[in-house]
N, C-alpha and C positions, 0 to 999 in steps of 0.2 A: 504493500500500500504506500510505497514511496516514503516510508518513515525514515529509512536509513540516511538519506541525504539530509533531511531536516535535522535529525538528532546529531549528525556529525557536525553540522554548522553550529548548532547550539553548544555542543561540547567544546568546540574550538573557542567560541566566545567565552564560555565558562572558564576555560584554562587561562586565557589571556587575563581575565579579571582576577583569577586567583594569584597569578604570578605578579600582577601589578599591585597587589595588596588591596584591591578595591572590594567593597562589599557587594552583595547581590544587588541587581538593578532595582530601582524604586520607581513608583509611579507618582506623577504630579497631581493626579486628581484627588478630590476629597468630597465627602458628604454622600449620604444615601438614605433610602427608606427601606423598610422591610415589608414583605408580603405576609398575609395570613397563611398559616400552614394547615394543610388538610388534616382533619381530625376525625377519628372514628373510635368512639369510646369502647367498642367491643373488641377492637383489634390492636390498638396502639398502646404505648406506655401509659400507665395510669398516673393520675395526679399524685397519688400516694408514693408511687415508685420514684417519680421525679423529685418530690420533696425529700424523700429519703436520701437520694443521691446528693442533693444540695446540702443537706445537713451534714453528711459525711465529709464533704469537701470543706465545709466551714469549720468543722471540728479540728481538722488538721492544720498545722502551721505550714502553709505552702508559700514558697517564694519562687521567683522566675529568674533564670540566668539572663543577665543583661550584656555580658561580654560576648563577642563573636564566638569565642571558645574559652571555656573555663575549666581548669584542672581541679580535680578532686584529690586531696592529699591525705596521707596517712595520719599526719599530725597537723595541728593548727599553726603551721609555719610555712613560709613561702619556699623554703628549700627542702621540705619533707618529700618523701616518696610520692610519686603520682600514681594514683590507683585507677583513675578514670578521667574522662573529659566530657563535657556537655556543651551542646550548641546553644546559641542564643534562643531564648524563649522556652527552654525546657523547664518544666515544673518539677521542683524537688521538695521533699518534706523535711522540715527542720525539727530535729529531736532534742537538740541541745545548743546552747550558745556559750561562747568562751572568749574572753579578751586576753590576748597573749602579752608577753613582756614588752612588745613594741606598741602596745595599746591599740592593736588591731582587733576588730570584732570578727570572729569566725563562727560559722554555723556547722554543726555536725548534722549530716543528712543521711537518710536512708536512700539506697538506690538498688535497682535490680540488675543482676548479671545472670548469665546462663548457669552459674553455680549457685544461684539463690540470692537473697538479700544481703547487702553489705552496707557498711557505714564508712564515711570519710568526712573530710573537712573542706569547706569552701570559704573564701574571703567574702564577707557580707557586702563589701563595697560594690561588688559586681552582681548584685541581685536587686530586684524590685518586688514589692508586695502585689502590685497590680499589673498584670500582663499587658493591659491596654497601653501602659506607658511606653512599651517597646515598639508599638505599631505606628506606622505612618498614618496620616489622616485618612487616606483612601481605604486603609485596612481597619482602622478603628470603628468604622461605621458599618462593618459587615455584621451579619446576624450570627452570633455565637451562643445564643440562648438555647436551652434544651428544646429539641424538636419532638413532635409527636410522630413516632416511627412505628411501623408495623412489626410486631414480633414474628408472626408467621401466619400465612393464610391456610385455613383448614384444607382447601383443595389444591394448594400449591406449597407443599412442604419445603422448608429450606434444605439445601443439600451442601455438603462440604465438597465444593467443586474442585475437580482436577480435570481441567478442560484443554481443548486445542482449538485453534483458529481454523475455520472452514470457509473457503471462498465460495462464491456462487457457482463457479465452474466445478468444484469438487462436490458441491451439494447436488447438482443436477447431472453430473457425469460419472465416469467410471471410478473416480476417486471416492465416491460415496461408500461403496462396498469395502474398499480398503480401510477407510477410517472407521467404519462400523466394526470391522474385524479387529481393529486396534482397540476399540472400546471393549469388545467382548473378551479380549485376551490380556488386557492390562487394567490399571487402576483408572484409566480415563473414563469419566462418567458424564462429560458435558461437552457440547459443541458451541462455539461462538460463531454464528453464521452471519455472513454479510446479508443484510436486508436492504440497506442503502449504502452504497460503496463510495470510494473516494471520488469517483466520477459523477456521483449523484444519480447513478442508475439503480433501479429497484430490482429486487429478487423476483417479485411477483407484481402484477398489476394492482394499483392502489387507487381508491377513490380520492384520497388526499392529493396524489400526484396529478390526477385528472384536473383538479382545481388549481394547483400551484405550479406544476412542472410537467406538462403533458408529454414532453419528449422522454422524460424519465420513465413514463408509463409505456410509451411506444417501444422503448428499448429494454423493457423488463426481461429478465433472464429466462423466466419460465412461466408457464401458465399456472393458474391457481389450482388446476387439477393435478398437475405434476407436483406442485408444492405440497398439496394435501397428501399425496401418495407418499412422498418422502417423510413428511412429518409423522404420519401414522406409523411408519417403520421405526422412527426414532422413539416414539412413545412406547411402542411394543417392546423395545429393547432397553427401556428405562433410562434413556439419555435425557439429561437436563438441557434444555435449549435456551440459548441466549441470543437475542437479536442485536447484532451490531449495527448501529445507525451512525454514520458519519454526519456530524451535526452542522458545522458552519463552513466547512470546505465543500462547496457544492457547485461545480461547473454547470450542471444542467439548470439549476434554479437561477443562477446569475445570468445565464444565457437568455432565459425567459424574462428576467427582471433585472436588466443591467443597472437600473437606477437604485437597486438595493445592494449592489456589490461594493466592496471596498474600492475606493478610487485612489489612484496614484496621481497626486497633484503635479508631479514632474512631467507626466505624459498626457494627463487629462483622460487617461483610459483606465479600464478596470485593472486593479492590482493583480498580478500573477506571481505566485510564489515560486521558489526555486524548482519545484517539481512540475512547473508549467501549468498548474491548475489554478482556477479562480476561486476566490473566497467571497462568500456573501458576508454582509455585516452581521456580527453577532448581536447587534442591537435590534435587528429587524424582527418585530413581533409577529409578522406574518410568517416568517421563516420558523419562529418558535412554534406557531400553530401547525405548520406543515410537518415539522419533525415529530411533534407530539401526536399528531393525527396518524402518521405512518406507524408510530409506536403502538398506538391503540389498536390499529388493524392487526399488527403482529401479535399483540396480546390475545386478541379474539381468535386468531388462527392457531393458538396453542403454545406460544413461547412462554417460558417461565419467568424470563427476565429481559429487561431492556437495558442495553449497554450503549451509552452515548460516547462516541469517540470523536476526536478533534473538537471537543467541547471547550474551545479556547479561541483566543485571537491568534492570528498568524505570527510567526517569529518576527520580532521587530528590533532585534539587536539591542535588547534591554531598553525598550521604549524609544530608542534613537530614531527609528523610522516614523514615529508618531508625527513628526514635523511635516512629513511629506505624504502621509496616508490620511485620507478622509474616511473615517469609519462609519459615516452616515448616521451619526448619533442624533436621531430626531425624537428621542423619547425621554430626554432629561436624565439619562444614566450618567453617573458622576465618576465611575471608575470601571476599568475592565473587570476587576474581581467582583464588583457588585453585579455587573451584567451577567456573568457566568453563574454566580450563585443564584440570582433571581430566576434565571432560566431553569436551573435544576430544581428549584423550589416549586415552580409552576408545573414542571414535568412530574414531580413527585405527587403533588396535590391532585393532578388529573389522572395519572396512571395508577395510583394506588386503588382507585375505584375499579380498575380492571383486574385487580389482584395479581399484579406482577411486581417483582422486585426491580429496583433501579440501581444501576451501577454507572460509574463514570471513569473513563480512562484519563490518566493524567501523566505528565512527564515525570519520569522516575526521580529526578533531582529535586522536584518540588518539596519533598519531605525533608530535604537537607539544606534548604536556603531560607532566608528570613522574610522573603516577600513572594510576589506572584510571578517573578521572572519576566515581567512584561507580557505575560500570556493570559492573565486573568485567572490563573490557577493558584489559589492560595490554599494550602493543605486544610487548615481547620475549617475554612468556609465551605469547601466541597465535602469533606468527610462528614460535616455536621448535617448535611441535607440529603444524603443518599443512603442506600442500604449497604452498598459495597463500593469501596474506592480501589481502583486498579492501577497502581503506579507501574509504568512500563520500565522495569528495572533491568533492561538488557545491558550486561556489562560493557558491551562494545560501544554503548552510547554515552559513556561517562568520559570526561576529559582525563588525560593522563595526569596523575597526581591527586585525583579525587580520593578522599578518605586516606590520603597518604600512600596510595597504591600506584606504583610506577605506570603500569598499563592495566587498567581495570579489566579489559577483555581477557587478559591472560590469567586473571585471578577471579574466576566466577564465584567461588565460595565467599571470599573476603568481601567482594563488592556487594553481593546480595546481603551478606550478614550486616554490614555497616549501614547500608541503605534502609533495610527493614528496621534496624535498631532506632534510627532517626525517626522513621515513620511512626513507630509505636510510641515514641516519646511525644510526638506531635498529637497523636490521638488522645493522650492523657490531658491535653489542654482544654478539651470539650467534654461535656457530660453525655452527649448522645452521638458518639463517633460511629462511623461506618465500619464494617468488617473489612480488614485489609486482605485483598486478594491480588497479589502481584502478577504481572506478565513477566515471564522469564524467557531466556534466549535458547532456541534450539536451531541455530543457524551459524554458519561461519562468516564472520565479518572481514572478508578479505581486503577491504579498503583500509582497515586499521593497521598502521605500522606496528609491528610486534604482536599481531593477533595470533591466536592459536586456533586450531581446528576444533570445532564443537561436535560432540557426539554424546554417547550415553554417560560417560564419566562426568562431563561438564554439566549436563543436565542434573545428574545425581547430586553433584556438589551444590548446585543452586537450591535444590529441594532440601538438602541437608541444612543449609544456612537458614532457610525458612523455618524448618521444624525446630531448630535450636532456639529460635526466637518465638516459638509458640504459634507460628503461622501454619495452618493446616490446609490452606487452599492455594491453588496457583493456576495460571493459564500459560500455555506454551504457544510461542509465536514462531512460525515458519511460513514465509510467504508462499512457498510451493506445497505446503501442507504435508511435508515429509518429516516424520517425527522419529526420535530415537526410542524405539519400542523397548529395548532392553532396560532402559532407565525407568520404565513405567510399569514393569511387570508386577503382578499381585504377589 
């Protein structure tokens, strides 16, 4: 789906910023409003449960790390042994305070490791009591309040997903039987199926496309009869089905509605990303309606879950391209992160009525940076409003030096381990976080200098890193849908 080129560019930018000592990119926008969240008293979190969570948090003495990276030491001294380090924004529990001989106030904290809970000391100077103090104006106004989320639908039970990506061509062609056999013989129990792809073309004819993007309907990959036939087979074999909907990168929609596409002021023409595809404006409410309407049809046709991919703004070199791009913001949105969160809130509100779960794909590094990377993807804002958050943690897509790893692609276990560790820490900052279900790599990134060949061992290493962090779900990505079966055997 042309992810590789995009992530390589972003990784290079991230590396340049790291080497120059710069922080993560920040947005200049500020202010927002929040929408009402869909509520169903029979299915969601009860008021008593929410209150209980709030009481628990208030009873603990929680502080937040304000330094970009803060070391946890064995003793309350700056030269003491380093036990751990935490990124900016991490919540930690203070269990004791101590002023040392240098008149410095230190906090003794509890923290989790793979070996269980441990304690250590941090300098209080680099903490704040209120996490909001750490946020830029455009992030402060996001909705971090507890959300009303669905525990489980009686007729759509939750599944601990171990899934693979399935293209439209595999779904309707010979690859279908091969992937079905993979599921029968391995731990794979879920398919992420292209319903609306990177080109804006649909898997099956849609009423929504007839209204918003007729060409997407005319070029639909298969008939509704063929789709139903395949879906019936998946259901009979106990396969959990996830509808992948490419959200804001949509060449078909922008072709039909050029006035709703992102405009490049330098040329006066529609903005085209590096993969030569056109992006619609994420602010466009009619596009919101279109994507959600397609999702509703997918739910009615039997999908268990809707996954929104490319639910972000295009790469803008850390907001630097914002000066030349017109995002067609005609709706009073005040930041990219607000726009993305509000779209997902509306999708959740409407699609919950169809009894499907909602997931969002996000860039893997989002869990390890302090802002939205200029993409509108801020970890807590997204995790707070969906059922599953799916960071794309392909080791090949991290800049060299990330997490102190020389070539992340060559160290799949370590890269996933540290990425997930950060993501789990971010989830602790909100009371109603999504379940973390990462995308991991099952392809060889030959374009990366120093890359290694990926196969069963590398896939196993990534799964091991997830398990050691308590993550029981994953999704495998291979654009050709050829997966390392040995790593997935029961």
